[in-house]
MARBA-3410 file (N, C-alpha, C, O; in Angstrom, 1 decimal):
104
-145.4,43.1,210.7,-144.2,42.8,211.4,-143.4,44.1,211.8,-143.4,45.0,211.0 ~ -142.8,44.1,212.9,-142.1,45.2,213.4,-140.6,44.9,213.6,-140.3,43.7,213.7 ~ -139.8,45.9,213.5,-138.4,45.7,213.7,-137.9,46.8,214.7,-138.4,47.9,214.6 ~ -137.0,46.4,215.6,-136.6,47.2,216.7,-135.0,47.2,216.7,-134.4,46.2,216.6 ~ -134.5,48.4,216.9,-133.0,48.6,217.1,-132.8,49.6,218.2,-133.2,50.7,218.1
-132.1,49.1,219.3,-131.8,50.0,220.4,-130.3,50.4,220.4,-129.5,49.5,220.4 ~ -130.0,51.6,220.3,-128.6,52.1,220.3,-128.1,52.2,221.7,-128.9,52.2,222.7 ~ -126.8,52.3,221.9,-126.2,52.4,223.2,-126.6,53.8,223.9,-126.6,53.9,225.1 ~ -127.0,54.7,223.0,-127.4,56.1,223.6,-128.9,56.1,224.0,-129.3,57.1,224.5 ~ -129.6,55.0,223.8,-131.0,54.9,224.3,-132.0,55.3,223.2,-133.2,55.5,223.5
-131.6,55.3,222.0,-132.6,55.6,220.9,-133.1,54.2,220.4,-132.3,53.4,220.0 ~ -134.4,54.1,220.5,-135.1,52.9,220.0,-135.7,53.2,218.7,-136.7,53.9,218.6 ~ -135.2,52.6,217.6,-135.8,52.8,216.3,-136.8,51.7,216.0,-136.4,50.5,216.1 ~ -138.0,52.1,215.7,-139.0,51.1,215.4,-139.4,51.3,214.0,-139.7,52.4,213.5 ~ -139.5,50.2,213.2,-140.0,50.3,211.9,-141.0,49.2,211.7,-141.1,48.2,212.4
-141.8,49.3,210.6,-142.8,48.3,210.3,-144.2,48.7,211.0,-144.5,49.8,211.1 ~ -144.9,47.6,211.3,-146.2,47.8,211.8,-146.3,47.8,213.3,-145.8,46.8,213.9 ~ -146.9,48.8,213.9,-147.1,48.8,215.3,-148.5,48.9,215.7,-149.0,49.9,216.3 ~ -149.2,47.9,215.3,-150.7,47.7,215.6,-150.9,46.7,216.6,-149.9,46.1,217.1 ~ -152.1,46.4,216.9,-152.5,45.4,217.9,-151.9,44.0,217.6,-151.6,43.3,218.5
-151.7,43.7,216.3,-151.1,42.5,215.9,-149.6,42.3,216.5,-149.2,41.2,216.7 ~ -148.9,43.4,216.7,-147.6,43.3,217.2,-147.4,44.0,218.6,-146.3,44.4,218.9 ~ -148.5,44.2,219.3,-148.5,45.0,220.5,-147.5,44.4,221.6,-146.8,45.1,222.2 ~ -147.5,43.1,221.7,-146.6,42.4,222.7,-145.2,42.7,222.4,-144.4,43.0,223.3 ~ -144.8,42.6,221.1,-143.4,42.8,220.7,-143.0,44.3,220.9,-141.9,44.6,221.4
-143.9,45.2,220.6,-143.7,46.6,220.8,-143.5,46.9,222.3,-142.5,47.6,222.7 ~ -144.4,46.4,223.1,-144.3,46.6,224.5,-143.0,46.1,225.1,-142.3,46.8,225.9 ~ -142.6,44.9,224.7,-141.4,44.3,225.2,-140.2,45.1,224.8,-139.3,45.3,225.5 ~ -140.2,45.6,223.5,-139.0,46.4,223.0,-138.9,47.7,223.8,-137.8,48.1,224.2 ~ -140.0,48.4,224.1,-140.0,49.6,224.8,-139.6,49.4,226.3,-138.8,50.2,226.8
-140.1,48.4,226.9,-139.8,48.1,228.3,-138.3,47.7,228.4,-137.6,48.1,229.4 ~ -137.8,46.9,227.4,-136.4,46.6,227.4,-135.5,47.8,227.3,-134.5,47.9,227.9 ~ -135.9,48.7,226.4,-135.2,50.0,226.2,-135.1,50.7,227.5,-134.1,51.3,227.9 ~ -136.2,50.8,228.2,-136.3,51.6,229.5,-135.5,50.9,230.6,-134.9,51.5,231.5 ~ -135.4,49.5,230.5,-134.6,48.8,231.5,-133.1,49.1,231.3,-132.4,49.1,232.3
-132.7,49.3,230.1,-131.3,49.5,229.7,-130.8,50.9,229.6,-129.6,51.1,229.4 ~ -131.7,51.9,229.6,-131.3,53.3,229.4,-132.1,54.2,230.4,-133.3,53.9,230.7 ~ -131.5,55.3,230.8,-132.2,56.2,231.7,-133.1,57.1,230.9,-134.2,57.5,231.4 ~ -132.7,57.4,229.7,-133.5,58.3,228.8,-133.7,57.6,227.5,-132.7,57.3,226.8 ~ -134.9,57.3,227.1,-135.2,56.6,225.8,-135.9,57.5,224.9,-136.9,58.1,225.2
-135.4,57.5,223.6,-136.1,58.3,222.6,-136.5,57.2,221.6,-135.7,56.4,221.1 ~ -137.8,57.2,221.3,-138.4,56.3,220.3,-138.5,57.0,219.0,-139.3,57.9,218.8 ~ -137.8,56.5,218.0,-137.8,57.0,216.6,-138.8,56.2,215.8,-138.5,55.0,215.6 ~ -139.9,56.8,215.4,-140.9,56.0,214.7,-141.0,56.4,213.2,-142.0,56.3,212.6 ~ -139.9,57.0,212.7,-139.9,57.4,211.3,-140.2,56.2,210.4,-140.9,56.4,209.4
-139.8,55.0,210.7,-139.9,53.9,209.8,-141.2,53.1,210.0,-141.4,52.1,209.4 ~ -142.1,53.7,210.8,-143.4,53.0,211.1,-144.3,53.2,209.9,-144.5,54.3,209.4 ~ -144.9,52.1,209.4,-145.8,52.2,208.3,-147.2,51.7,208.6,-148.1,51.6,207.7 ~ -147.5,51.4,209.8,-148.8,51.0,210.3,-148.9,51.2,211.8,-148.1,50.7,212.5 ~ -149.9,52.0,212.2,-150.0,52.3,213.6,-151.5,52.4,214.0,-152.3,52.8,213.2
-151.8,52.0,215.2,-153.2,52.1,215.7,-153.1,52.6,217.2,-152.0,52.8,217.7 ~ -154.3,52.6,217.8,-154.3,53.1,219.2,-153.6,52.2,220.2,-153.2,52.7,221.3 ~ -153.3,51.0,219.9,-152.6,50.1,220.8,-151.2,50.7,221.0,-150.6,50.6,222.1 ~ -150.6,51.3,220.0,-149.3,51.9,220.2,-149.3,53.1,221.2,-148.5,53.2,222.0 ~ -150.4,53.9,221.0,-150.5,55.0,222.0,-150.7,54.5,223.4,-150.1,55.1,224.3
-151.5,53.4,223.6,-151.7,52.9,224.9,-150.3,52.4,225.5,-150.0,52.6,226.7 ~ -149.5,51.7,224.7,-148.2,51.2,225.1,-147.3,52.4,225.5,-146.7,52.4,226.5 ~ -147.3,53.4,224.6,-146.5,54.6,224.8,-146.8,55.3,226.1,-146.0,55.6,226.9 ~ -148.1,55.6,226.3,-148.5,56.3,227.5,-148.3,55.5,228.8,-147.9,56.0,229.8 ~ -148.5,54.2,228.8,-148.2,53.3,229.9,-146.7,53.3,230.2,-146.3,53.4,231.4
-145.9,53.2,229.2,-144.5,53.2,229.4,-144.0,54.5,229.9,-143.1,54.6,230.7 ~ -144.6,55.6,229.4,-144.2,57.0,229.8,-144.5,57.1,231.3,-143.7,57.7,232.0 ~ -145.6,56.7,231.7,-146.0,56.7,233.1,-145.0,55.9,234.0,-144.6,56.4,235.0 ~ -144.7,54.7,233.5,-143.7,53.9,234.2,-142.4,54.5,234.3,-141.7,54.5,235.3 ~ -141.9,55.1,233.2,-140.6,55.8,233.1,-140.6,56.9,234.1,-139.6,57.1,234.8
-141.6,57.7,234.1,-141.6,58.9,235.1,-141.6,58.4,236.5,-141.0,59.0,237.3 ~ -142.3,57.3,236.8,-142.3,56.8,238.2,-140.9,56.3,238.6,-140.5,56.3,239.7 ~ -140.1,55.9,237.6,-138.7,55.4,237.8,-137.7,56.5,237.6,-136.5,56.2,237.5 ~ -138.2,57.7,237.4,-137.3,58.9,237.2,-136.5,58.7,235.9,-135.3,59.0,235.9 ~ -137.1,58.2,234.9,-136.5,58.0,233.6,-137.3,58.9,232.6,-138.4,59.3,232.8
-136.6,59.1,231.4,-137.3,59.8,230.3,-137.7,59.0,229.2,-137.0,58.0,228.8 ~ -138.8,59.3,228.5,-139.3,58.6,227.4,-139.9,59.7,226.4,-140.8,60.4,226.9 ~ -139.5,59.7,225.2,-140.1,60.6,224.2,-140.1,60.0,222.8,-139.5,59.0,222.6 ~ -140.9,60.6,221.9,-141.0,60.1,220.6,-140.4,61.2,219.6,-140.5,62.4,219.9 ~ -139.8,60.7,218.5,-139.4,61.6,217.5,-139.7,61.0,216.1,-140.0,59.9,216.0
-139.7,61.9,215.1,-139.9,61.6,213.7,-141.2,60.8,213.5,-141.2,59.8,212.8 ~ -142.4,61.3,214.0,-143.6,60.6,213.7,-144.0,60.8,212.2,-143.9,61.9,211.7 ~ -144.4,59.7,211.6,-144.9,59.8,210.2,-146.3,60.4,210.2,-147.0,60.5,211.2 ~ -146.8,60.8,209.0,-148.1,61.5,208.9,-149.2,60.6,209.5,-150.1,61.1,210.0 ~ -149.1,59.3,209.3,-150.1,58.4,209.7,-150.3,58.5,211.3,-151.4,58.4,211.8
-149.2,58.6,212.0,-149.2,58.8,213.4,-149.9,60.1,213.8,-150.7,60.1,214.7 ~ -149.4,61.2,213.2,-150.0,62.5,213.4,-151.5,62.5,213.2,-152.3,63.1,214.0 ~ -152.0,61.9,212.1,-153.4,61.8,211.8,-154.1,61.0,212.9,-155.2,61.3,213.4 ~ -153.5,59.9,213.4,-154.1,59.1,214.4,-154.3,59.8,215.7,-155.4,59.8,216.3 ~ -153.3,60.5,216.2,-153.4,61.3,217.4,-154.4,62.4,217.3,-155.1,62.7,218.3
-154.5,63.0,216.2,-155.5,64.1,216.0,-156.9,63.5,216.0,-157.8,64.0,216.7 ~ -157.1,62.5,215.2,-158.4,61.8,215.1,-158.9,61.3,216.4,-160.1,61.3,216.7 ~ -157.9,60.7,217.2,-158.3,60.1,218.5,-158.4,61.1,219.7,-158.8,60.8,220.8 ~ -158.1,62.4,219.4,-158.2,63.4,220.4,-157.0,63.5,221.3,-157.1,64.1,222.4 ~ -155.8,63.0,220.9,-154.6,63.0,221.8,-153.6,64.1,221.3,-152.5,64.1,221.9
-154.0,64.9,220.4,-153.0,65.9,219.8,-152.5,66.8,220.9,-151.3,67.3,220.8 ~ -153.3,67.1,221.9,-152.9,68.0,223.0,-151.8,67.5,223.9,-151.2,68.2,224.6 ~ -151.6,66.2,223.8,-150.5,65.5,224.6,-149.1,65.7,224.0,-148.1,65.4,224.6 ~ -149.1,66.2,222.7,-147.9,66.3,222.0,-147.7,67.8,221.6,-148.6,68.5,221.4 ~ -146.4,68.2,221.6,-146.1,69.6,221.4,-146.7,70.2,220.1,-147.4,71.2,220.1
-146.4,69.5,219.0,-146.8,70.0,217.7,-147.1,68.8,216.8,-146.3,68.4,216.0 ~ -148.3,68.2,216.9,-148.6,67.0,216.3,-148.5,67.0,214.8,-148.3,65.9,214.2 ~ -148.6,68.1,214.1,-148.5,68.1,212.7,-147.1,68.0,212.2,-146.8,67.7,211.0 ~ -146.1,68.4,213.1,-144.7,68.4,212.6,-143.8,67.5,213.4,-142.8,66.9,212.9 ~ -144.1,67.3,214.7,-143.2,66.4,215.6,-144.0,66.0,216.8,-144.9,66.8,217.3
-143.7,64.8,217.3,-144.5,64.3,218.4,-144.0,64.9,219.8,-144.7,64.9,220.8 ~ -142.8,65.5,219.8,-142.3,66.2,221.0,-142.1,65.2,222.1,-141.7,64.1,221.9 ~ -142.4,65.6,223.3,-142.1,64.8,224.5,-143.3,64.2,225.1,-143.3,63.5,226.1 ~ -144.5,64.3,224.4,-145.7,63.6,224.7,-145.8,63.2,226.1,-146.9,62.6,226.5
END
């Protein structure tokens, strides 16, 4: 299960599981955040389960945000996320995958 909280400043805090089992809810939360904010920061510090479906959602949303002249970035990635992006070969899309996800 995932939990989402969008602040007025555009920070979307995601906690819980962000795997294929919750992909629709994750996608909806990210798209809703982009609909309501010009710049969205996704805080994934509280994520305790992540798979490639989250990366697919993130990259698709980032592409959509850029097309709409909006910003989308990730902060506070847990070690599990950093390991996933390195293992999947996506580390080069992020500034410093071992310490922060940067603006991916």
